[in-house]
N, C-alpha and C positions, 0 to 999 in steps of 0.2 A: 768243336771245342766245348769242353764241359767246365762249369764253374760252380764252386761252392758259394752259396749266397745265404746270408743270415743263418749260417751254421748248418744248412741243409745241402746235401749232395744229390745230384741226379741218380736215379736207379734205372738202368737200362737193361732190358732182357738180353741175354747173350745171343738170341736169334733175331734181334732187331738190327737194322743197319742205319747208321747215322753218318751222313757225309762229313768229310773233314772240315768243311766250311760252315756247317750248321752250328748254332749256338744253343746249348742246353744249360739252363742256369737255375740253381736252387732246387726246391722240393718238387721234382718232376719224376714221374714214374712212367716209363715207356714199356709197353707190353711186347709179347712175342710177335715176330714177323712184321713189325712196324718198319716203315721206310721213311727216313727223314732226309730230305734232299738238300742240295747246296743252297746256302743262304737262308735257310729257314731259321727262325728264332723261336725258342720255346722257353719262356722266362716266368718263373714263379715269384711274383712281387709280393711276398708275404702270405700267399695262399697257395695250396697245392695244385698241381696239374697231374691228371691221370689220363693216359692214353691206353685204350684197351688193346686188343689184338688186331693185326692186319690193318692198322691205320697208316695212311700215306699222307705225309705233310710235304707238299711240293715246294719248288724253288721260291724263296723269298716270302714265304707265308710267315705270319706272326701269330703265336698263341701266347696270351698273357693272362695270368691269374692275379687277383688282388686279395688283400686280407679279407675283404668283404665278400668277394665273389671268386671262389675257386673255379677251376675248369675241369670238366669231366667230358672226355670224348669216348664214346662207346666203341664197339668192334666194327670192323669193315667200313670205316669212314674214309672218304677222300677229301682232303683240304687242298684246294687248288692253288696254283701259283698266285702270289701276291694277295691271298685271302688273309683276313684278320679275324681272330676270335679273341674277345676280351671278357673274361669272367662269365662264361656261359656253360650250359650243359648241352651237349650234342649227343643224341641217342644213337643207337646202332643203325648201320647201313644208310648213312646220310651222305649226300653229295653236295659239297660246297664248291661251286665253280670258281674260276679265275676272278680275282678282284672282289669277292664277296666280303661283306662286313657283318659281323655278329657282335652285338654289344652286351655290356654288363647286365647280368640278371636274366638274359634271354634263355629260352629252352627250345630246342629244335627236336621235334618228335621223330620217331623211328621211320626210316625209309622216305624221308623228305628230301626235296631238292631245292637248293637256293642257287639260282642260275647266275650267269656272268654279271658282275657288278651290282648284284642285288644286295639289299640291306635287311637284316633282322634287327630291329631297334631295341634299345634299352628296355628291360623288363617285359619283353614280348614273349608269348608262348605260341609256338607254331605247332599245331596238332600233327600227329603221325600222318604220313603219306601226303603232306602238303607240298605245294610248289609255289615258289616265289619267282615270277617271270624275270627275264633279263632286264636289269636296271630298275626293277620295282622295289617298293619298300613295304615290309611287314612291320606293323606297329600295333602295340597294345595287347590286352588280354581281357576280353576276347579279341583275337587278332583281326585287323583290317589289312588287306593286301591291296596296295594302291599304286598306280603308275606315278612316276615322278612329276608329271605335269599337274598333279592335284596337291600341290604344295600346301595350300591352306588347310586341307583336311589332314594331311600328314602332320603339319605343325600343331594343329589343335590337339591331336592325340599325343604327340610327342611332348608338348609343353606340360601336360598333366603328368607325364612320366618323370619329369623333373631331373634332367641329366646332371646339372651342377650340384643339386642337393643329394641325389642318390650316389653319384660317383665321388664327389669331392666334399660333401657336407657343407656346401655353401648356398646361400640364398641367391637365386637368379637376379634379384633386384638390387643386390649389393652394388653401390656406385663404382667401387674399384674391384669388381669381380675378377677380372683377369690378373690384376696384381696379386690378390690373395690366392687365386687358383695356381698361378705359376710358382709362387713362393712355397706354398704348401706342397704341391706336387714335386717341385724340385728338391725339397728336403727329403721326401720319401725316396726319390730316385737316387739321391746322393748316397744312400746306403750301399750302393754298388761299389763305392770306393774301397770297401773292405773285402770285396770278392777275391776268391783264390782260384786260379786256374788249376784244373786237375789233370790235364793232359798236354 
């Protein structure tokens, strides 16, 4: 399913294959020989998304751009089932395994691997040819790659990256943070009310 969002229509190369149950919304450009499988969602929420050539986005994966953080995925990248990329740059020949999460402002270097259920956190730079092991967390710039049982170290680095400030423009210490966050984010997402289905 293709949707016009905020006046922008997806541009899909004629040699790309998009499953009938995939959703492609807004300012999205999909290159030659890409394969977008069933249930995948590629949605440009105010910023563009570009997929190079030979990109595979598997079942139920999510690729989301924001006005602040567009998405660029290079050539020969595999985005595994149920993986999520939000506002990040993924360079060429990267493998993102099942269930991986890549957050706003992250950059994943060429020929890197992010293995099953691993996380590349907000504003993190993963150098070329890096590996994030199964379930581990990459955080910061310079990057630290830590196992999930080292929560205090992850949180120390993550806190300074300021998720609510960077993504939502809100101070973490705001007493009604979730009230403001959900109302602000909800207003942004409500812009989908004017979307137009193209197929």
